C-alpha positions in Angstrom: 23.3 11.6 4.6 22.8 15.3 4.3 21.7 17.2 7.2 18.8 19.0 5.9 17.1 15.5 4.9 17.9 14.1 8.4 16.1 16.8 9.7 13.7 17.6 7.5 12.2 14.1 6.5 11.2 13.3 10.1 8.0 15.3 9.4 5.1 16.6 11.7 5.5 14.8 14.9 2.1 14.7 16.3 2.6 15.7 19.7 4.0 19.3 18.8 2.6 20.1 15.1 -0.3 22.0 14.3 -3.1 20.5 12.3 -1.5 17.1 12.5 -4.2 14.8 13.6 -4.4 13.3 10.0 -0.6 12.4 10.2 -0.8 8.5 11.0 1.6 6.4 12.5 2.4 4.6 9.3 3.2 7.8 7.5 5.6 8.8 10.4 7.3 5.2 10.0 7.7 6.0 6.2 9.5 9.3 6.8 11.8 7.6 9.5 12.6 5.0 7.0 13.3 7.4 4.3 15.9 9.2 6.5 17.5 6.4 8.2 18.2 4.6 4.9 20.0 3.1 3.4 19.4 5.7 0.6 19.1 9.5 1.1 16.8 10.2 -1.8 13.2 10.6 -1.5 11.6 7.8 -3.4 8.5 7.2 -5.3 7.5 4.4 -2.8 7.9 6.6 0.1 5.7 9.2 -1.5 3.1 6.7 -2.2 2.8 5.4 1.3 1.8 9.1 2.4 -1.6 9.6 3.3 -1.6 13.1 2.6 -0.3 16.2 0.5 3.8 16.4 0.3 6.4 18.2 -1.4 10.0 17.8 -1.5 12.5 21.0 -1.1 16.0 20.8 -2.2 18.6 23.3 -0.9 21.9 22.8 -2.3 23.1 19.2 -1.9 20.3 18.5 0.7 16.9 17.3 0.2 14.0 17.2 2.7 10.6 15.8 2.4 7.8 18.0 4.0 4.1 17.1 4.7 1.1 19.2 4.7 -0.2 20.2 8.2 -3.1 22.5 7.5 -4.8 24.2 4.3 -7.3 26.7 3.7 -8.2 28.4 0.5 -4.9 29.1 -1.5 -2.8 28.9 1.8 -0.7 25.6 3.0 1.4 25.0 5.6 4.3 22.4 5.8 6.2 20.8 8.3 9.6 19.0 8.9 10.8 18.2 12.2 12.9 21.4 12.3 11.4 23.6 9.5 8.2 25.2 8.9 7.0 26.5 5.6 3.9 28.3 4.5 3.0 28.6 0.9 0.2 30.3 -1.2 -0.5 28.7 -4.3 2.9 27.4 -4.5 4.7 30.6 -3.6 6.6 30.7 -0.2 5.5 33.4 2.1 6.7 32.4 5.4 9.6 29.8 6.7 11.0 29.0 10.1 13.8 26.9 10.9 16.0 27.6 7.7 19.6 27.6 8.4 21.8 31.2 7.9 19.0 32.9 9.8 17.2 33.0 6.4 13.8 33.0 7.7 11.1 35.3 6.2 7.8 36.6 6.1 6.4 37.7 3.0 2.8 38.4 2.7 0.7 38.7 -0.4 -1.3 42.0 -1.0 -4.5 41.9 -2.5 -3.4 42.5 -6.1 -0.7 39.8 -5.9 -0.9 37.4 -9.1 -0.7 34.2 -6.7 -3.9 35.1 -5.3 -5.6 34.5 -8.9 -5.0 32.2 -11.7 -1.5 32.5 -12.9 -2.4 31.1 -16.2 -4.1 34.4 -17.1 -1.3 36.3 -15.7 -0.5 39.4 -17.7 2.9 39.9 -19.3 5.1 42.4 -17.3 2.8 42.4 -14.3 4.7 44.0 -11.3 3.9 44.3 -7.4 5.5 45.5 -4.6 5.4 43.2 -1.3 6.6 43.9 2.3 9.1 41.6 3.6 10.4 40.8 7.1 13.6 38.8 8.0 13.2 38.4 11.7 16.4 36.9 12.5 18.2 39.8 10.8 16.0 42.5 12.7 14.7 43.7 9.2 11.1 44.6 8.7 9.0 46.0 6.0 11.5 45.8 3.0 10.0 46.6 -0.4 10.1 43.6 -2.5 9.4 44.4 -6.4 8.7 41.8 -8.7 8.2 41.7 -12.3 6.6 38.6 -14.2 7.2 37.3 -17.6 6.0 34.3 -19.6 8.7 31.7 -19.9 8.8 28.8 -22.6 6.4 25.7 -22.0 8.7 23.0 -20.8 8.7 19.2 -19.5 9.5 18.7 -15.9 10.4 15.1 -14.5 8.0 14.6 -11.2 8.6 11.4 -9.7 9.5 9.6 -12.7 6.8 10.9 -15.2 7.5 14.0 -17.4 4.8 16.5 -17.5 4.6 19.5 -19.9 4.3 22.6 -17.8 4.1 26.5 -18.6 7.1 28.3 -16.8 6.6 31.7 -15.3 9.4 33.9 -14.3 9.3 36.2 -11.5 12.3 39.0 -11.2 12.4 40.0 -7.7 14.7 42.8 -5.9 15.1 44.3 -2.5 17.1 47.5 -3.1 17.4 48.1 0.7 19.8 45.2 0.9 21.1 44.9 -2.9 19.5 41.7 -3.2 18.0 40.4 -6.6 17.1 37.3 -8.2 14.9 35.4 -10.7 12.4 32.9 -9.4 10.7 30.5 -11.7 7.4 28.7 -11.6 6.3 25.6 -13.5 2.4 25.8 -13.7 -0.1 23.2 -14.9 -1.8 24.4 -17.9 -4.9 22.2 -17.4 -5.3 23.5 -13.6 -3.4 26.4 -13.0 -1.6 24.6 -10.1 2.2 25.3 -9.6 4.0 22.0 -9.5 7.4 23.0 -9.2 9.4 26.1 -8.6 12.9 27.8 -7.8 12.6 30.2 -5.2 15.3 32.5 -3.7 14.2 33.7 -0.4 17.1 35.3 1.2 20.6 36.7 0.0 22.1 34.5 2.6 20.5 31.0 1.4 21.0 29.0 -1.7 17.4 28.7 -3.9 14.8 26.3 -2.7 14.0 23.9 -5.3 10.4 22.6 -4.4 8.4 20.0 -6.0 5.0 19.1 -5.4 5.1 15.2 -5.1 1.4 14.5 -4.1 -1.6 16.5 -4.7 -2.2 19.3 -2.2 -5.2 21.5 -1.5 -3.3 24.9 -1.7 -2.9 23.9 -5.3 -6.6 22.2 -5.9 -8.1 25.2 -4.5 -6.9 27.4 -7.7 -8.5 24.9 -10.1 -11.4 26.6 -12.0 
């Protein structure tokens, strides 16, 4: 069994995690079983037994189940036993506990597309964010992002094929010679980001994130 799954699926221990009062003993037992086997993949049964929003994060060959600890407006906080991640409408804006000293803080500015309805995103929209990489002692690095609309595609989420609109985000951080293309798959009916591939650091493989249970940071963006 891979290390990230072993660490990540033992999610949200209530004595130490913020906002975990909704995490039941049943949910914790379900996650413990998912880690300890016999299989290392996150199953539909595991997800169905959870009583709160969840997502699956893949990093290379590793896989982790993370559970929502708190949410307000378009912001959601997700916890594993050793990892934490904050998203705004599906985009990662903060991490803690990632390998390779790859944690980031990337807050959104007032005109950021992820604070609005992505279905109405204008082609070639550009924004600049300021990114911190605390473990590397780097702060306020300008990150430039440009958006283009990709094709409508089918994505499989927990065994179900769903038709989604892809949006591509070309990012670059010239100060560290880093560039990559992130992809987001948006539900045309709700505007929710249900899946994404996000590069957060030059030292880390891309995070493949799938929202496997309804969550409030997505529902808040529905019209």
